[in-house]
C-alpha positions as a Markdown table, in Angstrom:
| # | Residue | x | y | z |
|---|---|---|---|---|
| 1 | Met | 84.2 | 81.3 | 125.1 |
| 2 | Ser | 85.7 | 82.7 | 121.9 |
| 3 | Lys | 83.8 | 83.2 | 118.6 |
| 4 | Pro | 84.8 | 81.6 | 115.4 |
| 5 | Ile | 86.1 | 83.9 | 112.6 |
| 6 | Pro | 83.4 | 84.3 | 109.9 |
| 7 | Lys | 83.9 | 83.4 | 106.4 |
| 8 | Phe | 84.2 | 86.4 | 103.9 |
| 9 | Ser | 83.4 | 86.5 | 100.1 |
| 10 | Thr | 85.3 | 89.7 | 99.4 |
| 11 | Asp | 88.5 | 91.5 | 100.8 |
| 12 | Ala | 86.2 | 94.4 | 101.6 |
| 13 | Glu | 84.2 | 92.2 | 103.9 |
| 14 | Ala | 87.3 | 91.0 | 105.5 |
| 15 | Ala | 88.7 | 94.5 | 105.9 |
| 16 | Arg | 85.6 | 95.8 | 107.4 |
| 17 | Phe | 85.5 | 93.0 | 110.0 |
| 18 | Ile | 89.1 | 93.7 | 111.0 |
| 19 | Glu | 88.4 | 97.4 | 111.3 |
| 20 | Glu | 85.3 | 96.9 | 113.5 |
| 21 | Ala | 85.5 | 93.5 | 115.3 |
| 22 | Asp | 87.1 | 93.0 | 118.8 |
| 23 | Leu | 89.6 | 90.3 | 117.9 |
| 24 | Ser | 90.3 | 89.5 | 121.4 |
| 25 | Thr | 86.8 | 87.7 | 121.5 |
| 26 | His | 87.6 | 85.5 | 118.6 |
| 27 | Asp | 89.4 | 82.2 | 118.2 |
| 28 | Leu | 92.7 | 82.9 | 116.3 |
| 29 | Ser | 94.2 | 79.5 | 116.8 |
| 30 | Gly | 93.7 | 78.5 | 113.3 |
| 31 | Phe | 95.8 | 81.5 | 111.9 |
| 32 | Val | 98.8 | 80.8 | 109.9 |
| 33 | Arg | 101.7 | 83.3 | 109.5 |
| 34 | Thr | 101.7 | 84.4 | 106.0 |
| 35 | Arg | 104.3 | 86.5 | 104.1 |
| 36 | Phe | 103.1 | 89.0 | 101.3 |
| 37 | Glu | 105.3 | 89.7 | 98.6 |
| 38 | Phe | 105.0 | 93.3 | 97.2 |
| 39 | Gln | 108.3 | 93.9 | 95.4 |
| 40 | Pro | 108.3 | 93.1 | 91.7 |
| 41 | Lys | 110.5 | 90.2 | 90.7 |
| 42 | Ala | 112.4 | 91.5 | 87.6 |
| 43 | Ala | 115.9 | 90.0 | 88.2 |
| 44 | Gln | 116.7 | 86.3 | 87.5 |
| 45 | Leu | 119.3 | 84.0 | 89.1 |
| 46 | Asn | 120.5 | 81.0 | 87.5 |
| 47 | Met | 122.9 | 78.6 | 89.5 |
| 48 | Arg | 124.0 | 75.0 | 89.5 |
| 49 | Leu | 123.6 | 72.9 | 92.6 |
| 50 | Pro | 124.4 | 69.5 | 93.6 |
| 51 | Gln | 121.4 | 67.2 | 92.9 |
| 52 | Leu | 120.9 | 66.3 | 96.6 |
| 53 | Leu | 120.9 | 70.0 | 97.7 |
| 54 | Leu | 118.3 | 70.8 | 95.2 |
| 55 | Glu | 116.2 | 67.7 | 96.3 |
| 56 | Ala | 116.7 | 68.9 | 99.9 |
| 57 | Val | 115.6 | 72.6 | 99.1 |
| 58 | Lys | 112.5 | 71.2 | 97.3 |
| 59 | Ala | 111.7 | 68.8 | 100.2 |
| 60 | Ser | 111.9 | 71.8 | 102.7 |
| 61 | Ala | 109.8 | 74.0 | 100.5 |
| 62 | Lys | 107.3 | 71.2 | 100.1 |
| 63 | Ala | 107.0 | 70.5 | 103.9 |
| 64 | Arg | 106.4 | 74.4 | 104.2 |
| 65 | Gly | 103.7 | 74.3 | 101.5 |
| 66 | Ile | 105.5 | 76.9 | 99.2 |
| 67 | Pro | 107.1 | 76.7 | 95.9 |
| 68 | Tyr | 110.9 | 75.9 | 96.1 |
| 69 | Thr | 111.6 | 79.2 | 94.2 |
| 70 | Arg | 109.9 | 81.1 | 97.1 |
| 71 | Phe | 111.9 | 79.0 | 99.6 |
| 72 | Val | 115.3 | 80.1 | 98.0 |
| 73 | Arg | 114.1 | 83.7 | 97.8 |
| 74 | Glu | 113.1 | 83.6 | 101.6 |
| 75 | Thr | 116.4 | 82.0 | 102.5 |
| 76 | Leu | 118.4 | 84.6 | 100.6 |
| 77 | Glu | 116.5 | 87.3 | 102.2 |
| 78 | His | 116.9 | 85.9 | 105.7 |
| 79 | Ala | 120.8 | 85.7 | 104.9 |
| 80 | Val | 121.0 | 89.5 | 104.2 |
| 81 | Ala | 118.5 | 90.6 | 106.9 |
| 82 | Pro | 120.1 | 92.9 | 109.5 |
| 83 | Arg | 120.7 | 91.3 | 112.9 |
| 84 | Lys | 121.3 | 92.9 | 116.3 |
| 85 | Gly | 125.0 | 93.4 | 116.7 |
| 86 | Ala | 126.0 | 92.4 | 113.3 |
| 87 | Pro | 127.8 | 94.8 | 110.9 |
| 88 | Lys | 125.4 | 96.6 | 108.5 |
| 89 | Ala | 124.5 | 94.4 | 105.6 |
| 90 | Val | 122.9 | 95.0 | 102.3 |
| 91 | Thr | 119.1 | 94.3 | 102.4 |
| 92 | Phe | 116.9 | 93.3 | 99.7 |
| 93 | Asp | 114.9 | 96.6 | 100.0 |
| 94 | Gln | 117.8 | 98.9 | 99.0 |
| 95 | Pro | 120.4 | 98.9 | 96.2 |
| 96 | Ala | 123.8 | 97.7 | 97.1 |
| 97 | Ala | 125.3 | 100.9 | 95.9 |
| 98 | Lys | 123.3 | 103.0 | 98.4 |
| 99 | Val | 124.9 | 101.0 | 101.3 |
| 100 | Phe | 128.4 | 101.1 | 99.9 |
| 101 | Asp | 128.6 | 104.7 | 99.0 |
| 102 | Lys | 128.3 | 105.8 | 102.6 |
């Protein structure tokens, strides 16, 4: 029988649990995949879209439980992510000039 994950009141408690616990004995079925965003967001993008497209974007973001601006950013990141067999693309973690200067 698997054990439930305890509740933590601090990040330090959670980190200690992860370091010390045997997670194979715990019930992880309630976990949800989460993305952490570490890069600063200094650049802005302003674009015009058809109203129906914007509404569809907002509905998709709402269905995932995230702000629509994050949904758009994730969609753009996915569009430039390297894929197996695809030509080298510019990724969001390096300047375009670094790729094109090669």
